[in-house]
C-alpha positions in Angstrom: 9.9 -19.4 5.3 7.0 -21.1 6.3 7.7 -24.5 7.0 4.3 -25.9 6.0 5.1 -29.4 7.3 4.5 -28.2 10.9 0.8 -27.0 9.7 -2.6 -28.7 9.6 -4.1 -29.0 6.0 -6.8 -26.3 6.8 -4.1 -23.6 7.7 -2.1 -24.2 4.7 -5.3 -24.3 2.2 -6.0 -20.6 4.1 -2.5 -19.4 3.4 -2.7 -20.3 -0.4 -6.1 -18.9 -0.6 -4.8 -15.5 1.1 -1.6 -15.5 -1.0 -3.4 -16.3 -4.3 -7.2 -15.2 -4.5 -6.4 -12.4 -1.8 -3.5 -11.3 -3.2 -1.7 -10.4 0.0 1.9 -10.0 0.7 4.5 -12.4 1.5 4.8 -10.6 5.0 1.4 -10.9 5.5 1.1 -14.9 4.8 4.1 -15.1 7.3 2.3 -13.1 9.5 -0.8 -15.1 9.4 0.8 -18.5 9.3 2.9 -17.1 12.7 -0.3 -15.7 14.3 -2.6 -18.8 13.3 -0.5 -21.2 14.4 0.5 -19.7 17.8 -3.4 -19.5 18.2 -4.0 -23.2 17.4 -1.2 -24.4 19.6 -2.7 -22.1 22.7 -6.1 -23.8 21.6 -4.6 -27.2 22.0 -3.0 -26.5 25.1 -6.3 -24.7 26.6 -8.5 -27.7 25.4 -6.3 -30.5 27.2 -5.3 -32.0 24.0 -1.5 -32.5 24.6 0.6 -32.5 28.1 3.1 -29.8 27.1 3.3 -26.9 30.3 2.0 -23.1 29.2 5.8 -22.0 29.2 6.4 -24.5 26.2 3.0 -23.7 23.9 4.9 -22.8 20.8 6.4 -26.1 21.0 3.4 -28.1 20.4 2.6 -29.9 17.4 -0.4 -28.8 15.6 -0.4 -30.9 12.5 -2.9 -33.4 13.9 -5.7 -31.0 14.7 -8.7 -31.5 12.8 -11.6 -29.2 11.9 -13.7 -31.0 14.4 -11.3 -29.5 17.2 -11.6 -25.9 14.9 -15.5 -26.2 15.4 -15.1 -26.6 19.2 -13.6 -23.0 19.5 -15.8 -20.1 21.1 -15.4 -16.8 20.9 -14.3 -17.1 24.7 -11.3 -19.1 23.7 -10.1 -16.5 21.3 -10.4 -13.3 23.8 -8.9 -16.1 26.7 -6.2 -16.4 23.7 -5.4 -12.7 23.7 -5.4 -12.2 27.5 -2.9 -14.7 27.4 -0.8 -12.7 24.7 -0.7 -9.5 26.8 -0.6 -11.3 30.2 2.6 -13.4 29.0 4.3 -11.7 26.3 3.0 -8.0 27.2 1.4 -7.5 23.7 0.7 -4.0 23.2 -3.1 -2.9 21.6 -1.5 -2.8 17.9 -0.2 -6.3 17.8 -3.0 -7.6 19.5 -5.3 -5.7 17.0 -2.8 -7.7 14.1 -3.6 -11.0 16.0 -7.4 -10.3 16.2 -7.4 -9.3 12.0 -5.8 -13.0 11.4 -8.0 -14.7 13.4 -10.7 -13.1 11.6 -9.6 -13.9 8.5 -9.1 -17.2 9.2 -12.5 -18.4 10.6 -14.2 -16.1 7.8 -12.4 -18.3 5.3 -13.2 -21.4 7.0 -16.7 -20.8 7.5 -17.9 -18.5 4.7 -15.5 -19.0 1.9 -15.2 -22.6 1.7 -18.1 -23.8 4.1 -15.7 -26.1 6.1 -17.3 -25.1 9.5 -20.8 -24.3 10.3 -20.3 -21.2 12.5 -17.4 -18.5 12.9 -16.4 -17.9 16.2 -14.5 -14.7 15.3 -17.9 -13.0 13.9 -18.5 -10.8 16.7 -14.7 -10.6 17.5 -13.8 -6.8 18.2 -10.5 -5.1 17.6 -8.7 -3.9 20.6 -8.7 0.0 21.1 -6.2 1.4 19.7 -3.8 4.7 21.6 -4.2 7.7 19.4 -0.7 9.0 19.0 -1.3 12.9 19.1 1.0 14.6 16.6 4.1 16.5 18.2 4.5 20.1 18.1 7.4 22.1 18.1 7.8 24.8 20.7 8.2 28.6 20.0 12.0 28.6 20.5 12.1 25.6 18.1 10.1 27.5 15.7 12.2 30.2 15.5 15.3 28.3 15.4 13.7 26.2 12.1 13.1 29.4 10.6 16.4 31.3 11.3 18.2 28.0 9.8 15.9 28.2 6.8 16.6 31.7 5.9 20.5 31.6 6.1 22.1 31.2 3.0 24.1 28.3 1.7 27.9 28.4 2.3 29.8 27.7 -1.2 30.6 24.2 -0.5 26.8 22.9 -0.6 26.9 24.3 -4.4 25.0 27.7 -6.5 21.8 27.0 -5.5 20.2 29.3 -3.3 16.7 28.3 -2.1 16.9 30.4 1.1 13.4 32.2 0.1 11.6 29.3 -1.3 12.9 27.2 2.3 11.7 30.2 4.5 8.3 30.2 2.8 8.0 26.6 3.1 8.8 26.4 6.7 6.3 29.4 7.1 3.9 27.8 5.9 4.5 24.7 7.6 4.6 26.5 11.2 1.6 29.2 10.1 -0.7 26.9 8.8 -0.5 23.7 10.2 -0.2 22.3 7.1 0.8 18.5 5.9 4.2 17.9 4.0 1.7 15.8 1.4 -0.4 18.8 1.2 2.3 21.3 0.4 3.5 19.0 -1.8 0.0 18.2 -3.9 -0.3 22.2 -4.0 -0.2 23.2 -8.1 1.4 26.8 -8.6 
């Protein structure tokens, strides 16, 4: 649950807009709140607006932040925050990309939707490059074993349905054609 009393008014306004007008899910709203409040706490620390040490950034009170404070933020400050996350929390590229998206949405709201700030520091903010995950392949021996299992008739304990031929055909299609499950399911006979 989000404790709105811990947020500045403009952050709560952004969350309300995202929830009602943009129709974002409850989980997205929670992530926006977490990401933006953490970012604002970091900014308050970076701009020496608090006496809290770096180890206790998450404990910083941001309720007194104003739009004038937000207008001082530059793209370099956002890059600094992302670097802080990577070095301090060992954040992965996917996490940094999500936080980047949250920050971009927040500043887009403040600058373009409500015109509460004049310039959008996140306008040229790029998402971190994500690692491409390669598909996992079966070895030849694993493929042969899978076909062997698919061609084995069911035992009596599994019921009277013998789908051995169908299962063997499906597995053969998968292995020989490189077909995806979604492609097979879409196929109309």
